[in-house]
C-alpha positions as CSV (number, residue, x, y, z in Angstrom):
1,M,0.0,0.0,0.0
2,D,1.2,3.5,-0.9
3,K,2.4,5.2,2.4
4,S,1.5,8.6,1.0
5,I,-2.2,7.6,0.9
6,S,-2.5,5.1,3.7
7,G,-0.3,6.9,6.2
8,E,1.6,3.6,6.9
9,G,4.5,4.1,9.2
10,S,2.8,6.8,11.3
11,Q,0.8,6.4,14.5
12,Q,-2.9,6.6,13.5
13,K,-6.1,6.3,15.4
14,P,-8.3,3.4,14.2
15,P,-10.8,4.4,11.4
16,S,-14.5,4.7,12.1
17,V,-16.3,1.4,11.6
18,I,-19.5,1.5,9.5
19,S,-21.7,-1.4,8.4
20,P,-22.8,-2.0,4.8
21,L,-26.3,-1.2,5.8
22,E,-25.2,2.2,7.2
23,W,-23.3,2.9,4.0
24,R,-26.4,2.2,1.9
25,Y,-28.4,4.5,4.1
26,M,-25.9,7.3,3.8
27,N,-25.7,6.8,0.1
28,N,-29.4,7.3,-0.3
29,A,-30.2,9.8,2.5
30,V,-27.4,12.3,2.0
31,S,-28.3,15.1,-0.4
32,A,-24.7,16.1,-0.9
33,A,-22.4,14.3,-3.4
34,L,-20.9,11.3,-1.7
35,F,-17.9,9.2,-2.9
36,L,-16.4,6.0,-1.5
37,V,-12.7,6.1,-2.5
38,A,-10.1,3.4,-2.3
39,P,-7.1,4.4,-0.1
40,V,-4.5,2.6,-2.3
41,N,-4.8,4.6,-5.5
42,G,-7.6,7.1,-4.9
43,G,-9.9,5.3,-7.3
44,I,-13.7,5.8,-6.9
45,L,-15.5,2.7,-5.8
46,E,-19.0,4.0,-5.4
47,A,-20.8,7.4,-5.8
48,N,-24.3,8.3,-4.7
49,H,-27.0,9.7,-7.0
50,A,-26.2,13.3,-6.0
51,A,-22.6,12.8,-7.0
52,Q,-23.6,11.5,-10.4
53,T,-25.9,14.4,-11.0
54,L,-23.4,17.0,-9.8
55,F,-20.5,15.7,-12.1
56,G,-22.6,14.4,-15.0
57,Y,-21.2,10.9,-14.9
58,S,-23.1,7.6,-14.6
59,Q,-22.2,5.2,-11.8
60,S,-20.4,2.8,-14.3
61,A,-18.4,5.8,-15.6
62,L,-17.3,6.8,-12.2
63,N,-16.3,3.3,-11.1
64,G,-12.6,3.1,-11.2
65,M,-12.1,6.8,-12.1
66,L,-9.4,8.5,-10.0
67,F,-11.0,11.0,-7.7
68,Q,-8.3,13.5,-8.4
69,S,-9.4,13.7,-12.0
70,L,-12.6,15.4,-10.6
71,C,-10.8,17.6,-8.1
72,E,-7.2,17.8,-9.2
73,D,-5.8,20.0,-6.5
74,F,-7.5,18.0,-3.7
75,S,-5.4,15.7,-1.5
76,L,-6.7,12.7,0.3
77,L,-4.1,13.1,3.0
78,C,-5.2,14.3,6.4
79,D,-3.3,14.9,9.6
80,D,-5.9,13.1,11.7
81,P,-7.7,10.3,9.9
82,C,-10.4,10.2,12.6
83,E,-11.3,13.8,12.0
84,S,-13.0,15.3,8.9
85,H,-10.4,16.9,6.5
86,M,-11.9,20.1,5.0
87,H,-10.7,21.6,1.8
88,T,-11.9,24.2,-0.8
89,C,-11.0,23.6,-4.4
90,K,-12.0,23.8,-8.0
91,C,-13.8,20.7,-9.5
92,V,-14.7,19.9,-13.1
93,T,-17.7,18.2,-14.5
94,K,-17.9,15.8,-17.5
95,A,-19.0,18.8,-19.7
96,G,-15.8,20.6,-18.7
97,E,-17.5,23.1,-16.5
98,H,-15.5,24.2,-13.4
99,F,-17.1,25.1,-10.1
100,W,-15.9,25.8,-6.6
101,A,-16.6,23.0,-4.1
102,E,-16.1,22.4,-0.4
103,L,-14.9,18.9,0.3
104,S,-14.5,16.8,3.5
105,V,-12.8,13.5,3.7
106,K,-13.2,10.9,6.4
107,N,-11.3,7.6,7.0
108,L,-13.6,4.7,7.8
109,A,-13.7,0.9,7.8
110,L,-16.3,-1.1,5.8
111,K,-16.2,-4.9,6.0
112,D,-12.9,-4.6,7.8
113,I,-11.3,-2.6,4.9
114,D,-10.2,1.1,5.2
115,Y,-11.8,3.5,2.8
116,F,-12.1,7.3,2.3
117,V,-15.6,8.8,2.3
118,V,-15.5,12.2,0.4
119,T,-18.4,14.6,0.7
120,V,-18.6,17.3,-2.0
121,H,-20.7,20.5,-1.6
122,N,-21.1,22.8,-4.6
123,I,-20.3,26.3,-3.3
124,E,-20.0,28.0,-6.7
125,R,-23.0,30.3,-5.9
126,E,-21.5,31.3,-2.5
127,K,-18.1,32.0,-4.2
128,Q,-19.8,34.2,-6.8
129,L,-21.6,36.0,-4.1
130,E,-18.4,36.4,-2.2
131,K,-16.6,37.7,-5.3
132,R,-19.4,40.2,-6.1
133,L,-19.3,41.3,-2.4
134,K,-15.5,41.9,-2.6
135,H,-15.9,43.7,-5.9
136,S,-18.7,45.8,-4.4
137,E,-16.6,46.7,-1.4
138,E,-13.6,47.6,-3.6
139,L,-15.9,49.7,-5.8
140,S,-17.2,51.4,-2.7
141,R,-13.7,52.2,-1.5
142,V,-12.8,53.6,-4.9
143,I,-15.9,55.7,-5.1
144,Q,-15.3,57.1,-1.6
145,R,-11.7,57.9,-2.4
146,L,-12.5,59.6,-5.8
147,N,-15.3,61.6,-4.2
148,K,-13.4,62.2,-0.9
149,I,-16.4,60.7,1.0
150,G,-15.9,58.6,4.1
151,I,-18.5,56.6,6.0
152,W,-18.6,56.3,9.7
153,E,-20.7,54.7,12.4
154,Y,-20.9,55.1,16.2
155,E,-22.7,52.4,18.2
156,I,-23.9,54.4,21.2
157,A,-24.6,51.6,23.8
158,A,-21.5,49.5,22.8
159,N,-19.3,52.7,22.6
160,K,-17.8,51.5,19.4
161,N,-16.7,53.4,16.3
162,F,-16.3,52.3,12.7
163,W,-14.5,54.4,10.0
164,T,-13.9,53.6,6.4
165,E,-10.5,54.2,4.9
166,E,-11.5,57.6,3.4
167,V,-12.4,58.9,6.9
168,Y,-8.8,58.1,8.0
169,R,-7.5,59.7,4.8
170,I,-9.4,62.9,5.4
171,H,-8.0,63.1,9.0
172,D,-4.5,62.3,7.6
173,L,-4.3,59.2,9.9
174,E,-2.7,55.8,9.3
175,T,-3.4,54.2,12.7
176,R,-6.8,52.9,13.5
177,I,-7.7,55.2,16.4
178,A,-11.4,54.7,15.8
179,E,-11.0,51.1,17.1
180,D,-10.0,52.5,20.5
181,D,-12.4,54.0,23.1
182,A,-15.0,55.7,21.0
183,Q,-15.8,58.6,23.3
184,Q,-12.1,59.5,23.5
185,V,-11.8,59.3,19.7
186,I,-14.9,61.6,19.4
187,A,-13.4,64.1,21.8
188,E,-10.0,64.1,19.9
189,T,-11.6,64.5,16.5
190,L,-14.0,67.3,17.7
191,A,-11.0,69.2,19.0
192,L,-9.6,69.3,15.4
193,Y,-12.4,71.6,14.3
194,H,-11.9,75.4,14.0
195,P,-12.9,77.1,17.3
196,E,-15.6,79.0,15.4
197,D,-17.1,75.8,14.0
198,R,-16.4,73.3,16.8
199,K,-19.4,74.3,19.0
200,K,-21.8,73.9,16.1
201,V,-20.5,70.5,15.1
202,E,-20.4,69.3,18.7
203,S,-24.0,70.6,19.5
204,R,-25.5,69.0,16.4
205,F,-23.7,65.7,16.9
206,F,-24.9,65.2,20.5
207,K,-28.4,66.4,19.7
208,C,-28.5,63.7,17.1
209,I,-27.5,61.1,19.8
210,N,-29.9,62.4,22.4
211,D,-32.9,63.5,20.3
212,G,-32.4,61.8,16.9
213,D,-32.1,65.0,15.0
214,F,-30.6,64.6,11.5
215,Y,-27.8,67.1,10.8
216,I,-25.5,68.2,8.0
217,V,-22.7,70.8,8.7
218,D,-19.9,72.5,6.8
219,A,-16.9,73.2,9.1
220,R,-13.2,73.9,9.0
221,L,-10.9,71.1,10.2
222,T,-7.2,71.0,11.0
223,T,-6.0,67.4,10.3
224,F,-3.6,65.4,12.6
225,S,-0.8,66.4,10.2
226,G,-1.7,70.1,10.4
227,R,-3.4,70.5,7.1
228,Q,-6.5,72.8,6.9
229,K,-9.6,71.5,5.2
230,W,-13.3,72.2,4.7
231,I,-15.4,69.3,5.7
232,E,-19.1,68.4,5.1
233,T,-20.2,66.0,7.9
234,R,-23.6,64.4,8.2
235,G,-25.2,62.2,10.8
236,E,-28.5,60.3,11.4
237,R,-29.7,58.1,14.3
238,V,-31.0,54.7,13.3
239,L,-31.8,51.3,14.9
240,D,-29.5,48.4,14.3
241,E,-30.5,44.8,14.0
242,N,-30.4,44.4,17.8
243,G,-32.7,47.3,18.4
244,Q,-29.9,49.5,19.6
245,Y,-29.4,53.1,18.5
246,K,-26.4,54.0,16.4
247,I,-25.3,57.1,14.5
248,I,-24.4,56.6,10.9
249,G,-23.1,59.3,8.6
250,Y,-20.5,60.4,6.2
251,M,-17.7,62.9,6.0
252,R,-16.7,64.7,2.8
253,D,-13.7,66.8,2.0
254,I,-15.1,69.9,0.3
255,S,-11.9,72.0,0.4
256,M,-11.7,72.3,-3.4
257,Q,-15.4,73.2,-3.6
258,K,-15.0,75.9,-1.0
259,E,-11.9,77.3,-2.8
260,A,-13.8,77.3,-6.1
261,E,-16.8,79.1,-4.4
262,E,-14.4,81.6,-2.9
263,E,-12.7,82.1,-6.2
264,K,-16.1,82.5,-8.0
265,K,-17.2,85.0,-5.4
266,K,-14.0,86.9,-5.7
267,L,-14.3,87.0,-9.5
268,Q,-17.9,88.1,-9.3
269,N,-17.0,90.9,-7.0
270,Q,-14.2,91.9,-9.3
271,L,-16.5,91.8,-12.3
272,L,-19.2,93.9,-10.5
273,Q,-16.5,96.4,-9.4
274,S,-15.1,96.6,-12.9
275,Q,-18.6,97.0,-14.4
276,K,-19.4,99.7,-11.8
277,L,-16.2,101.6,-12.5
278,Q,-16.7,101.3,-16.2
279,A,-20.3,102.6,-15.9
280,V,-19.1,105.5,-13.6
281,G,-16.2,106.1,-16.0
282,R,-18.5,106.4,-19.0
283,L,-20.8,108.7,-17.1
284,A,-17.8,110.8,-15.8
285,G,-16.3,111.0,-19.2
286,G,-19.5,112.3,-20.8
287,V,-20.2,114.7,-18.0
288,A,-16.5,116.0,-18.0
289,H,-16.6,116.5,-21.7
290,D,-19.7,118.7,-21.6
291,F,-18.6,120.3,-18.4
292,N,-15.3,121.2,-20.0
293,N,-17.1,123.1,-22.8
294,M,-19.1,125.1,-20.2
295,L,-16.0,125.8,-18.1
296,G,-14.2,127.0,-21.3
297,I,-17.0,129.6,-21.8
298,I,-17.0,130.6,-18.1
299,L,-13.2,130.9,-17.9
300,G,-12.9,132.7,-21.3
301,Q,-15.7,135.2,-20.6
302,A,-14.3,135.9,-17.1
303,E,-10.8,136.5,-18.4
304,L,-12.2,138.9,-21.1
305,A,-14.2,140.7,-18.5
306,L,-11.1,140.9,-16.2
307,L,-9.2,142.6,-19.0
308,K,-11.7,145.4,-19.1
309,T,-12.0,145.8,-15.4
310,P,-9.5,148.1,-13.5
311,P,-7.9,146.5,-10.4
312,E,-9.5,149.0,-8.1
313,H,-13.0,148.0,-9.3
314,P,-15.0,145.9,-6.8
315,L,-15.7,143.3,-9.5
316,Y,-12.0,142.7,-10.2
317,S,-11.4,140.4,-7.2
318,R,-14.7,138.6,-7.8
319,L,-13.7,137.9,-11.4
320,Q,-10.4,136.5,-10.1
321,E,-12.3,134.2,-7.8
322,I,-14.5,133.0,-10.7
323,I,-11.4,132.3,-12.8
324,G,-9.7,130.4,-9.9
325,A,-12.8,128.3,-9.3
326,A,-13.1,127.6,-13.1
327,K,-9.4,126.4,-13.2
328,R,-10.0,124.2,-10.1
329,S,-13.1,122.8,-11.8
330,A,-11.1,122.2,-14.9
331,E,-8.6,120.2,-12.9
332,I,-11.5,118.0,-11.6
333,T,-12.7,117.4,-15.1
334,R,-9.2,116.5,-16.1
335,Q,-9.1,113.9,-13.3
336,L,-12.5,112.6,-14.4
337,L,-11.3,112.2,-17.9
338,A,-8.2,110.4,-16.6
339,F,-10.3,108.1,-14.6
340,A,-12.5,107.4,-17.6
341,S,-9.4,106.9,-19.8
342,K,-10.8,109.6,-22.1
343,Q,-8.0,112.2,-22.1
344,T,-5.7,112.6,-25.0
345,I,-2.3,111.0,-24.2
346,E,1.1,110.9,-25.9
347,P,3.0,107.9,-24.4
348,K,6.8,108.1,-24.3
349,Q,9.5,105.8,-23.0
350,L,10.4,107.0,-19.6
351,N,13.0,106.0,-17.0
352,L,10.9,105.8,-13.8
353,N,14.0,106.3,-11.6
354,E,15.0,109.5,-13.4
355,T,11.4,110.8,-13.4
356,V,11.0,110.4,-9.6
357,A,14.5,111.8,-8.9
358,N,13.7,114.9,-10.9
359,M,10.4,115.4,-9.0
360,L,11.9,115.0,-5.5
361,K,12.3,118.7,-4.7
362,M,8.8,119.5,-6.0
363,L,7.4,116.5,-4.0
364,G,9.1,117.7,-0.9
365,R,7.4,121.1,-1.2
366,L,4.1,119.4,-2.0
367,I,4.0,117.3,1.2
368,G,5.7,119.8,3.4
369,E,9.1,120.1,5.0
370,D,7.9,118.5,8.3
371,I,7.5,115.1,6.6
372,D,10.6,113.0,6.1
373,L,10.7,111.9,2.5
374,N,12.8,108.8,1.7
375,W,13.8,107.8,-1.8
376,N,15.0,104.2,-2.5
377,P,15.5,103.6,-6.3
378,G,15.8,100.1,-7.6
379,T,19.0,99.0,-9.3
380,A,17.3,97.5,-12.4
381,N,16.4,99.6,-15.5
382,C,12.9,100.8,-14.8
383,F,11.7,101.8,-18.2
384,I,8.0,102.2,-18.9
385,H,5.9,103.5,-21.8
386,I,3.4,106.1,-20.6
387,D,2.3,109.7,-21.0
388,P,4.6,111.9,-18.8
389,S,1.6,113.9,-17.5
390,Q,-0.1,110.6,-16.5
391,L,2.9,109.5,-14.6
392,D,3.0,112.8,-12.8
393,Q,-0.7,112.4,-11.9
394,I,0.0,108.9,-10.4
395,I,3.0,110.1,-8.3
396,I,1.4,113.4,-7.1
397,N,-2.0,111.8,-6.2
398,L,-0.2,109.0,-4.2
399,M,2.0,111.5,-2.5
400,V,-0.9,113.7,-1.5
401,N,-2.8,110.7,-0.2
402,A,0.3,109.7,1.9
403,R,0.7,113.3,3.2
404,D,-2.9,113.5,4.4
405,A,-2.5,110.1,6.2
406,V,0.6,110.9,8.4
407,S,0.7,112.8,11.7
408,E,3.3,112.1,14.4
409,Q,6.9,111.6,13.2
410,P,5.6,111.6,9.6
411,Q,7.5,109.6,7.0
412,V,6.8,108.9,3.3
413,F,8.8,106.4,1.3
414,I,9.1,106.1,-2.5
415,A,10.8,103.1,-4.0
416,T,11.1,101.4,-7.4
417,D,11.7,97.8,-8.4
418,V,11.3,95.3,-11.2
419,M,9.2,92.1,-10.8
420,T,8.2,89.2,-13.1
421,F,5.0,87.2,-12.9
422,T,4.5,83.9,-14.8
423,D,1.0,82.6,-15.6
424,F,1.3,80.4,-12.5
425,D,2.2,83.5,-10.3
426,A,-0.7,85.5,-11.8
427,K,-3.2,82.8,-11.2
428,N,-2.1,82.5,-7.5
429,N,-1.8,86.2,-6.8
430,P,-5.2,87.8,-7.0
431,G,-5.3,90.9,-9.2
432,C,-1.9,90.3,-10.8
433,M,-1.1,89.8,-14.5
434,P,1.7,87.8,-16.2
435,G,4.6,89.7,-17.5
436,E,7.6,91.8,-16.4
437,F,6.7,95.0,-14.6
438,T,8.3,98.1,-13.2
439,V,7.0,98.8,-9.7
440,L,6.4,102.1,-8.1
441,S,5.8,101.9,-4.3
442,V,4.6,104.8,-2.2
443,S,4.3,104.1,1.6
444,D,3.5,106.1,4.7
445,N,3.6,105.4,8.4
446,G,0.2,107.1,9.0
447,C,-3.2,106.1,10.3
448,G,-3.8,103.2,7.8
449,M,-7.2,102.0,6.6
450,D,-9.7,99.3,7.6
451,K,-11.0,96.6,5.2
452,Q,-14.2,98.5,4.4
453,T,-12.3,101.6,3.4
454,L,-9.9,99.5,1.3
455,E,-12.8,98.0,-0.7
456,N,-13.9,101.5,-1.7
457,I,-10.8,103.6,-2.1
458,F,-10.7,103.5,-5.9
459,E,-14.3,104.4,-6.4
460,P,-14.8,108.0,-7.7
461,F,-16.1,110.5,-5.2
462,F,-15.3,108.2,-2.3
463,T,-13.3,110.0,0.4
464,T,-12.6,109.7,4.1
465,K,-11.8,113.4,4.3
466,S,-14.0,116.1,5.8
467,R,-16.5,117.9,3.6
468,G,-14.7,120.4,1.3
469,Q,-11.3,118.8,1.8
470,G,-11.3,116.3,-1.0
471,T,-13.2,115.3,-4.1
472,G,-12.5,111.6,-3.9
473,L,-11.1,111.5,-7.4
474,G,-7.3,111.3,-6.6
475,L,-7.1,107.5,-6.2
476,A,-9.8,106.9,-8.8
477,T,-7.6,108.8,-11.3
478,V,-4.6,106.7,-10.4
479,Y,-6.7,103.5,-10.9
480,G,-7.9,104.7,-14.3
481,I,-4.5,105.6,-15.5
482,V,-2.9,102.4,-14.4
483,K,-5.7,100.3,-16.1
484,Q,-5.4,102.4,-19.3
485,N,-1.7,101.5,-19.4
486,S,-2.2,97.8,-19.0
487,G,-1.0,97.7,-15.4
488,F,-2.5,96.9,-12.0
489,I,-2.3,98.3,-8.5
490,K,-2.0,96.7,-5.1
491,V,-2.7,98.2,-1.7
492,Y,-1.7,97.1,1.8
493,S,-2.9,98.7,4.9
494,E,-4.0,98.1,8.5
495,P,-5.5,100.6,11.0
496,G,-2.6,102.3,12.7
497,Q,0.1,100.6,10.6
498,G,0.4,102.9,7.6
499,T,-0.3,102.2,3.9
500,T,1.6,101.0,0.9
501,F,0.5,101.5,-2.7
502,Q,2.3,99.5,-5.4
503,V,1.7,100.5,-9.0
504,Y,2.7,97.8,-11.6
505,L,3.3,99.1,-15.1
506,P,4.6,97.0,-18.0
507,R,8.4,97.2,-18.3
508,V,9.6,98.0,-21.8
509,G,12.8,97.4,-23.7
510,N,14.7,99.7,-26.1
511,G,11.9,99.4,-28.7
512,S,9.2,100.4,-26.2
513,D,7.8,96.9,-26.4
514,P,6.8,95.2,-23.1
515,V,9.4,92.8,-21.8
516,K,8.0,89.2,-21.8
517,A,8.3,87.1,-18.7
518,T,11.1,84.5,-19.1
519,Q,10.9,81.0,-17.7
520,P,12.1,81.4,-14.1
521,V,14.8,79.4,-12.5
522,I,13.1,77.5,-9.6
523,V,15.1,76.2,-6.7
524,R,13.3,73.1,-5.3
525,S,13.6,71.5,-1.8
526,V,15.9,68.5,-1.7
527,A,15.8,67.7,2.0
528,Q,12.0,67.9,2.5
529,D,12.3,70.8,5.0
530,T,9.1,71.6,7.0
531,I,7.8,75.2,6.8
532,L,5.3,76.8,9.2
533,L,3.3,79.3,7.2
534,V,1.2,82.0,9.0
535,E,-1.0,84.4,6.9
536,D,-4.2,85.9,8.2
537,E,-5.7,86.5,4.7
538,P,-7.4,83.1,3.7
539,V,-6.9,83.7,-0.1
540,L,-3.2,84.6,0.4
541,L,-2.7,81.7,2.8
542,T,-4.0,79.2,0.2
543,M,-1.9,80.8,-2.5
544,A,1.3,80.8,-0.5
545,K,0.7,77.2,0.7
546,S,0.2,76.0,-2.9
547,M,3.4,77.7,-4.0
548,I,5.5,76.4,-1.2
549,E,4.2,72.8,-1.6
550,S,4.9,73.0,-5.4
551,L,8.5,73.6,-4.5
552,G,8.7,70.3,-2.6
553,Y,8.5,71.6,1.0
554,Q,6.3,70.2,3.7
555,V,3.9,72.9,4.9
556,L,2.0,73.5,8.1
557,A,-0.4,76.3,7.3
558,T,-2.7,78.4,9.5
559,S,-4.3,81.9,9.5
560,S,-3.9,82.3,13.2
561,P,-0.7,83.0,15.2
562,Q,-2.3,81.2,18.2
563,E,-2.9,78.1,16.1
564,A,0.6,78.4,14.8
565,L,2.0,78.0,18.3
566,Q,-0.3,75.0,18.8
567,L,0.8,73.4,15.6
568,A,4.5,73.9,16.5
569,N,4.0,72.3,19.9
570,E,2.0,69.3,18.5
571,N,4.4,68.7,15.5
572,K,6.6,65.7,16.3
573,G,9.2,66.5,13.6
574,Q,11.5,69.5,13.2
575,I,10.2,72.8,11.9
576,H,13.0,74.4,9.9
577,L,11.5,77.8,8.9
578,L,8.7,80.1,9.9
579,V,7.2,82.1,7.1
580,T,4.9,84.7,8.6
581,D,3.0,87.9,7.7
582,V,4.3,90.8,9.7
583,I,1.1,92.6,10.7
584,M,-1.8,90.4,12.0
585,P,-4.6,90.8,14.5
586,V,-4.0,90.0,18.1
587,M,-0.3,88.9,17.6
588,S,2.2,90.3,15.2
589,G,4.7,88.3,13.3
590,L,7.5,89.6,15.6
591,E,5.6,88.4,18.7
592,L,4.9,85.0,17.1
593,M,8.6,84.6,16.3
594,K,9.7,85.5,19.9
595,N,7.2,83.0,21.3
596,L,8.3,80.2,19.0
597,K,12.0,80.9,19.6
598,K,11.6,79.9,23.2
599,D,11.0,76.2,22.3
600,H,12.6,76.3,18.9
601,P,15.8,78.4,19.2
602,L,17.2,77.2,15.8
603,L,14.1,78.2,13.9
604,K,14.8,80.3,10.9
605,I,12.5,83.3,10.0
606,L,11.2,84.8,6.8
607,F,8.9,87.8,7.2
608,M,6.5,88.7,4.4
609,S,4.4,91.8,4.0
610,G,2.8,94.1,1.5
611,Y,4.5,97.0,3.2
612,T,7.9,98.1,2.0
613,A,10.9,97.2,4.1
614,D,11.4,100.9,4.9
615,I,8.0,101.0,6.7
616,I,8.6,97.7,8.5
617,A,12.1,98.4,9.7
618,P,11.4,101.3,12.1
619,H,9.0,99.0,14.0
620,G,11.9,96.7,14.9
621,L,10.5,93.9,12.8
622,L,13.7,93.3,10.7
623,E,16.2,93.4,13.5
624,D,19.0,90.9,13.8
625,G,19.2,90.5,10.0
626,H,15.9,88.7,9.6
627,H,14.9,88.0,6.0
628,Y,12.0,89.8,4.3
629,L,9.8,89.0,1.2
630,Q,7.7,91.8,-0.4
631,K,4.2,91.0,-1.4
632,P,3.0,90.1,-4.0
633,F,5.8,87.7,-4.8
634,S,6.4,85.4,-7.7
635,R,7.1,81.7,-7.4
636,Q,10.6,82.4,-8.5
637,D,11.1,85.1,-5.8
638,L,9.7,82.7,-3.2
639,S,11.8,79.7,-4.2
640,R,15.0,81.9,-4.3
641,K,14.2,83.4,-0.9
642,L,13.3,80.1,0.8
643,H,16.5,78.6,-0.5
644,E,18.5,81.6,0.7
645,V,17.1,81.5,4.2
646,L,17.3,77.8,4.7
647,S,20.9,77.7,3.4
648,S,22.0,80.6,5.6
């Protein structure tokens, strides 16, 4: 006898003993396929009717057939002959059809001879259901991942949580914390929500538990890795199969949707503002044209009358007042035409540095000797193509605006520079355009402006000055001229912190053609340094974070200095660089730096601001050689500055 089948040479328990009568009963009564197999060669000695039906063979055809020809990968060997040996394998019918089967083999004695009894159960349907279930589960995982939707459950009585993979991914988690104490996990995850949203989420969640109220909430979330996201979370109380309450819901990452909504809102506001300014410009241009004609008559007739009036005549001084008022009115109409881009212009190639330098004495007299005027020309060639009178209007209006804003220890700064924006930079810097620009900056250390004032400063006739002290056309004129010359203007201001205006005009070459932006040289991170980014303006925070990440750095981003301190304390790895706005509510960038330096003495610092360095420096914000990045900045400027600071 073959030892591999009989198990000869090993210690075996005696086989079960069965009588011929019992075998016949089993053969007829069992609904499963039943085979009696010889232990010597595995040949089939007998098969019941169910076996013949399942495999499609007659009894005579099965007699003598090797059992392994029906189930090729099935072995008759078993570790314990007295125990049923279970196995799942593929079987094949006479027609060549394959199906999954579950087999059990039992060693028994019949008429004092050892045999194997093999029972075959067709589990093809169960296997197909199992396959479809796995496919469905995998499809569900893919759908959740693609749509950034995760499913979660909370069994209230059992205090158990269940999260799908996408919920972990949304929280930036790899470990299965949801399998721990559920209440602790709930407390930890609720703590991740933004303070302004946390109470709302917490209240709605526990109201759902206690009262069964369905809820759906949009909220801001800081993940376990420090990333900020917008989350839509939804919950509903249901009864499970045991009659116990549980909360089932989903969590969806809607960050991209929120960013798109914010971008759409911003573009709509820009469009409305542009349409409003265009409408006012057309109206102003038409009114100014007609008004100019009438002023010409008034001024001409008054001057003619003055020629025939002796100086000692009582009407002489009154005619002079009429002429003065007419000239002042003519200046207003000139500003209106400039705002409406209707005035006749003769553009020329000008060197901005030379133009400003030649105006310094006049500007000093304009703003007054008590104001400290600082001039900081850039080293690059600052050539632009513009009407000289328009450039004069830009400079004078900005200087007058600065003069009226300062009071104690008044200072005004004028600077020039050159900056390049690629399509990527323009897309990520609201209001910017691609190209190479010459930049004129006018800054003051005056009273500054709040957000509501900033939103209206370029509208014609809007003014913060007292009645009779301003027309509200100065900055509107600047805006109109800049737009007419294919440029743009940026403003940075905070109450009590001064104001910086930056005028961007296309830089031209020798042929008066705009200089096209060249492909920048980008310095990427090699060491995967971690940067803590703090910017209180959400749009600028998103923009700067995207730029820094595109350069290969790891970023922890927040709009709050307090949250920045928390992120730094919770972060397990090293933070190599703090990139922070200078002027922020509650805590300045300088204060944030000092607080972080207590626990992170080797932390490097890069300040960024829309204010010029001249304005920032007197406040002590650039002491000890700290680095500074002027807003708005290009991706090239950012990459170069990050590399410079981290390499220092």
